[in-house]
C-alpha positions in Angstrom: 26.9 86.3 10.9 29.3 86.7 8.0 30.4 83.9 5.8 29.1 81.1 8.0 26.5 78.4 7.5 23.6 78.3 10.0 22.1 75.3 11.5 18.6 76.8 11.2 19.0 76.8 7.4 21.0 73.6 7.2 18.2 71.6 8.8 15.4 71.9 6.3 12.3 69.7 6.0 11.7 70.9 2.4 11.4 68.0 0.1 13.3 67.8 -3.2 10.9 67.9 -6.1 7.9 68.7 -3.8 8.9 72.2 -2.9 5.4 73.5 -3.5 4.1 71.2 -0.7 5.6 73.1 2.2 2.6 72.7 4.6 2.3 68.9 5.1 0.2 69.0 8.2 0.9 67.0 11.4 2.4 63.5 11.4 3.4 61.2 14.1 6.8 60.8 12.3 9.0 63.7 11.6 10.0 64.5 7.9 13.4 63.0 8.6 12.0 59.8 10.1 9.9 59.5 6.9 13.2 59.8 4.9 14.7 56.9 6.8 11.6 54.7 6.4 11.3 55.5 2.7 14.9 54.3 2.1 14.5 51.1 4.1 11.5 50.1 2.1 13.0 51.0 -1.3 14.1 48.5 -4.0 17.6 50.0 -4.4 18.2 49.6 -0.7 16.9 46.0 -0.7 19.3 45.2 -3.6 22.3 46.0 -1.4 21.9 42.6 0.1 23.3 41.1 -3.1 26.2 43.5 -3.6 29.7 42.8 -2.5 31.2 44.8 0.3 34.7 43.3 0.3 34.6 39.6 0.5 32.6 37.4 -2.0 29.0 36.9 -1.1 28.6 34.3 1.6 29.0 30.6 1.3 29.2 28.7 4.5 30.5 31.7 6.5 28.4 34.9 6.5 30.4 38.1 6.0 29.2 41.7 5.3 27.5 42.7 2.2 26.5 46.3 1.2 23.2 46.0 3.1 24.6 44.8 6.4 27.4 47.4 6.1 24.9 50.2 5.5 22.8 49.2 8.4 25.8 49.2 10.8 27.0 52.5 9.4 23.6 53.9 10.1 23.7 52.7 13.7 27.1 54.3 14.3 26.1 57.4 12.5 23.1 57.7 14.8 25.3 57.5 17.8 27.7 60.1 16.5 24.8 62.5 15.7 23.3 61.9 19.2 26.6 62.9 20.8 26.8 66.0 18.6 23.2 67.0 19.2 23.7 66.9 23.0 26.7 69.2 22.8 25.1 71.6 20.2 21.8 71.8 22.2 23.7 73.1 25.1 25.7 75.6 23.0 22.6 76.9 21.2 20.1 76.5 24.1 18.7 80.0 23.7 18.1 79.8 20.0 14.4 79.5 18.8 15.3 76.7 16.4 17.0 74.5 18.9 14.3 71.7 18.5 15.7 71.1 15.0 18.9 69.6 16.5 16.8 66.7 17.8 16.6 65.4 14.3 20.3 65.2 13.7 20.3 61.4 14.4 17.6 60.7 11.8 19.2 62.8 9.1 22.7 61.2 9.6 21.3 57.6 9.9 19.3 58.1 6.7 22.3 59.5 4.9 24.4 56.5 6.1 21.8 54.1 4.7 22.1 55.9 1.4 25.8 56.4 1.2 26.5 53.2 -0.9 23.3 53.2 -3.0 25.1 54.5 -6.1 27.8 51.8 -6.0 27.8 49.3 -8.9 28.1 45.6 -8.4 31.3 43.9 -7.3 32.4 46.5 -4.7 34.9 49.3 -5.6 36.2 47.2 -8.5 32.9 48.0 -10.2 33.6 51.7 -10.0 37.1 51.2 -11.4 35.8 48.9 -14.2 33.4 51.7 -15.3 35.9 54.5 -15.1 38.7 52.6 -16.9 36.3 51.4 -19.6 36.1 55.0 -20.7 39.7 56.2 -19.9 41.5 53.1 -21.2 39.0 50.8 -22.9 36.4 50.7 -25.7 34.7 53.7 -24.2 37.4 56.0 -25.6 35.6 56.1 -28.9 32.6 57.9 -27.2 34.7 60.9 -26.2 33.9 63.0 -29.3 30.2 62.8 -28.5 30.7 64.5 -25.1 31.7 67.8 -23.6 34.6 68.0 -21.1 32.4 67.7 -17.9 30.4 64.8 -19.4 33.6 63.0 -20.3 35.1 63.6 -16.8 31.8 62.2 -15.3 32.6 58.9 -16.9 36.4 58.6 -16.6 36.0 59.4 -12.9 32.8 57.5 -12.4 32.0 57.9 -8.7 29.4 55.9 -6.6 28.8 59.0 -4.4 27.8 61.1 -7.3 25.6 58.2 -8.6 23.8 58.0 -5.3 22.7 61.6 -5.6 21.5 60.9 -9.1 19.6 57.8 -8.0 17.9 59.6 -5.2 17.1 62.9 -7.0 16.6 62.1 -10.7 13.1 61.8 -12.2 13.4 58.5 -14.1 10.7 57.7 -16.6 7.4 57.0 -15.0 8.6 58.3 -11.6 7.6 61.4 -9.7 9.6 64.7 -9.8 12.5 64.7 -7.3 13.2 61.0 -7.4 12.8 59.8 -3.8 11.6 63.2 -2.8 13.9 63.2 0.2 14.4 66.3 2.3 17.1 68.8 1.2 19.1 68.1 4.4 19.2 64.4 3.9 20.3 64.7 0.3 23.0 67.2 1.1 24.4 65.0 3.9 25.5 62.3 1.4 27.5 64.7 -0.9 31.0 63.9 0.3 32.7 65.7 -2.5 30.7 68.9 -3.2 32.1 69.8 -6.6 31.8 68.6 -10.3 34.0 66.0 -12.0 36.0 68.7 -13.7 37.3 69.9 -10.3 38.4 66.4 -9.2 42.1 67.4 -9.1 44.0 65.5 -6.4 41.9 62.3 -6.6 39.2 61.1 -9.0 36.3 61.9 -6.6 33.4 64.3 -7.1 29.9 64.8 -5.9 27.5 65.2 -8.9 27.2 64.4 -12.6 26.6 67.3 -15.0 23.0 66.0 -15.2 22.5 66.8 -11.5 24.1 70.3 -11.6 20.7 72.0 -11.2 19.8 69.7 -8.3 23.1 70.4 -6.5 22.7 74.2 -7.0 19.2 74.0 -5.5 20.5 72.2 -2.4 23.4 74.6 -1.8 21.2 77.7 -2.2 18.3 76.5 -0.1 20.6 75.3 2.7 23.0 78.2 2.6 26.0 76.1 1.9 29.2 78.2 1.3 31.0 78.3 -2.0 34.7 78.1 -1.0 36.3 78.1 -4.5 34.2 79.8 -7.2 36.8 79.1 -9.9 36.5 75.3 -9.4 32.9 75.5 -8.3 33.8 73.9 -4.9 31.5 74.2 -2.0 31.8 73.4 1.7 30.4 70.2 2.9 27.1 70.1 4.7 28.4 69.6 8.3 26.6 66.3 8.8 28.7 64.8 5.9 31.6 64.6 8.4 29.5 62.4 10.7 28.4 60.2 7.8 32.0 59.8 6.6 33.2 59.0 10.2 30.6 56.3 10.6 31.7 54.7 7.4 35.4 55.0 8.3 34.7 53.4 11.7 32.6 50.5 10.3 34.5 49.4 7.3 37.9 49.3 9.0 36.7 47.5 12.2 34.2 45.2 10.5 36.6 44.1 7.8 39.0 42.9 10.5 36.1 40.9 12.1 35.2 39.4 8.8 38.8 38.4 8.1 38.8 36.6 11.5 35.7 34.7 10.7 37.2 33.7 7.3 40.4 32.6 9.1 42.5 35.1 7.2 43.6 36.4 10.7 44.1 34.2 13.7 42.4 34.7 17.1 45.6 36.1 18.6 46.3 38.5 15.7 42.7 39.8 15.8 42.7 40.3 19.5 46.0 42.1 19.4 44.8 44.5 16.7 41.6 45.4 18.5 43.2 45.6 22.0 45.7 48.0 20.5 43.1 50.7 20.5 43.3 50.8 24.3 46.0 51.4 26.9 46.5 51.3 30.7 43.7 50.4 33.0 41.1 50.4 30.3 43.0 47.8 28.3 43.5 45.7 31.5 39.8 45.9 32.2 38.8 44.8 28.7 41.3 41.9 28.8 39.8 40.7 32.1 36.3 41.0 30.5 37.4 38.6 27.7 37.8 35.8 30.3 34.0 35.8 30.9 33.4 34.8 27.2 34.9 31.5 25.9 33.5 31.6 22.4 36.2 32.9 20.0 33.8 34.8 17.7 32.0 36.4 20.7 35.4 37.5 22.1 36.1 39.4 18.9 32.6 40.8 18.8 33.1 42.2 22.3 36.4 43.8 21.4 34.8 45.2 18.2 32.0 46.8 20.1 34.5 48.4 22.5 36.6 49.8 19.7 33.5 51.2 17.9 32.4 52.8 21.2 35.8 54.5 21.6 35.9 55.7 18.0 32.4 57.1 18.2 33.4 59.1 21.3 36.6 60.3 19.7 35.0 61.4 16.4 32.1 63.1 18.2 34.6 65.1 20.2 36.5 66.1 17.1 33.3 67.2 15.4 32.2 69.3 18.4 35.6 70.9 18.9 35.8 71.9 15.2 32.2 72.9 14.7 33.0 76.6 14.1 35.5 75.8 11.4 33.1 73.4 9.8 30.3 76.0 9.6 32.8 78.5 8.2 33.8 76.1 5.4 37.4 76.0 6.7 37.5 72.4 7.8 38.5 69.6 5.4 39.9 66.8 7.6 38.1 63.4 8.1 37.2 63.1 11.7 38.9 59.8 12.0 42.2 61.5 11.4 41.8 63.6 14.5 41.4 60.8 17.1 44.0 60.6 19.9 47.4 58.9 19.3 46.9 55.4 20.7 43.7 54.6 18.7 45.1 56.4 15.7 48.1 54.1 15.7 45.9 51.1 16.2 43.6 52.2 13.3 46.7 52.6 11.1 47.8 49.1 12.0 44.4 47.7 11.0 44.6 49.6 7.7 48.0 48.1 7.0 46.8 44.5 7.8 43.6 45.1 5.8 45.7 45.9 2.7 48.2 43.1 3.2 45.9 40.2 4.3 42.4 41.2 3.3 42.1 43.4 0.2 44.9 41.4 -1.6 43.6 38.0 -0.6 42.9 35.6 -3.4 39.1 35.5 -3.0 38.9 39.3 -3.0 41.1 39.7 -6.0 39.2 36.9 -7.9 36.0 38.8 -7.4 37.6 42.0 -8.6 39.0 40.3 -11.7 35.7 38.7 -12.5 33.7 41.8 -11.8 35.9 43.9 -14.0 35.3 41.5 -16.9 31.6 41.2 -16.4 31.0 45.0 -16.2 33.3 45.6 -19.2 31.3 43.2 -21.3 28.0 44.6 -20.2 29.2 48.1 -21.0 30.4 47.0 -24.4 27.2 45.4 -25.5 24.7 47.8 -23.9 26.5 51.0 -25.0 26.8 49.7 -28.5 23.0 49.2 -28.4 22.2 52.8 -27.3 24.7 54.3 -29.7 23.5 52.2 -32.7 19.9 51.4 -31.8 18.9 50.6 -35.4 20.9 47.3 -35.4 18.9 44.1 -35.0 20.9 42.9 -32.0 20.7 46.4 -30.4 16.9 46.2 -30.5 17.0 42.8 -28.7 19.2 44.2 -25.9 17.2 47.5 -25.6 14.0 45.6 -25.2 15.5 44.0 -22.1 16.2 47.3 -20.4 13.4 48.6 -18.1 11.4 51.6 -19.5 12.5 53.8 -16.6 15.9 54.3 -18.3 16.2 56.9 -21.0 17.8 54.8 -23.7 16.2 56.6 -26.6 17.0 60.2 -25.5 18.3 62.5 -28.2 21.4 63.3 -26.1 24.3 60.7 -26.3 25.3 61.7 -22.8 21.9 60.9 -21.3 21.8 57.6 -23.3 25.2 56.6 -21.9 24.1 57.6 -18.4 21.0 55.4 -18.8 23.2 52.4 -19.3 25.3 53.3 -16.3 22.1 53.7 -14.3 21.0 50.3 -15.4 24.3 48.5 -14.7 25.1 50.3 -11.4 21.7 49.3 -10.1 22.3 45.6 -10.7 23.2 43.2 -8.0 26.3 41.0 -8.4 24.0 38.0 -9.2 21.9 39.9 -11.8 25.0 41.2 -13.5 26.6 37.7 -13.7 23.3 36.3 -15.0 23.0 38.9 -17.8 26.6 38.4 -18.7 26.0 34.6 -19.1 22.9 35.2 -21.1 24.7 37.6 -23.5 27.3 34.8 -24.1 24.7 32.1 -24.4 25.9 30.3 -21.3 22.5 30.6 -19.5 19.2 29.9 -21.2 15.6 29.9 -20.0 14.1 26.5 -19.6 12.8 25.2 -22.9 
């Protein structure tokens, strides 16, 4: 078939770290359903409930956190994958492997659940706090201990790469393969399939140096195409496009709904933004439908559901129409950029409003400022401890870090990574509590 990926290889039930257990017998659940359930019942997934999405964690008004966001992205991802599976099943109806397409929804939904697992506390400001600590802050003194790729891993710290590490790395006391997820599920979360040294246009990448072997195993087993050997860049697994689209749909639309609940946007402003996705008779019909609901929040929820339904349809159509290019590694465009003109303009208006009225609101900025300070201090103290473990204070701090983290490894790179593993796994509340304890502002009951 030439230089083209094949669905038969891309959809693999082989489990990472358990490759020798190919014959697993018969189960009521498929291997991909087991992936989904395994994530839902995991501690890292549970901790997402105490990690900031955009707005501060709830007071009297409940807004999205990382957990609710991930669950919603999984629902939207499942719908996108179902639409794709229907079309692909018709296209490949004579292929002997067609039954594999029935699992697209479970793979995409699981990858959606996992897409934010590697993000540190305090939202995207946590990522920036870590990367700038190394590129501008006290972390600069660690550069001589590291090679080029290791240094790039830290100055471009990326939650997506950290998610792959969290799911695939064998931490102390854990089984080989980390979560031992299927190859297809793991590959479906790698949004940027290249190393940190190839992060040229923007500081995004898919795996740390420590996961190079894992990444190579995934690409080889699944038959993923290398598109730039010089920069070690690979094509995405096709399902990454659906996971990305689900995230793009949810965060944009749900941030608008949250802003309405927090009264950063008026009822009229929010209605106009969401109605803007529609035109003609469809818009008139939706406007008439609003009259049957008097509750302001329910009106916005109805509009939000219609917008999501529209965007799911549009992104599904874009995926299906570009499937050949995707399989040939020639397609790079986010599906959300290919929706039709009216919803595209409405989406752009939502993005503009989000930047102006949401992401720059005082509450959001305050969390970013506080989060940056907290993470910087934790990095300062904990990295000093692993670099100079013989110091008395270092020993106190290291005793506090769970044994699963490799704080006494001979490699400085691995020791630094162990601290990033520890910090990025923290909830906002845990990070704040540790920060207070370090400064003596919070003591156990005496």
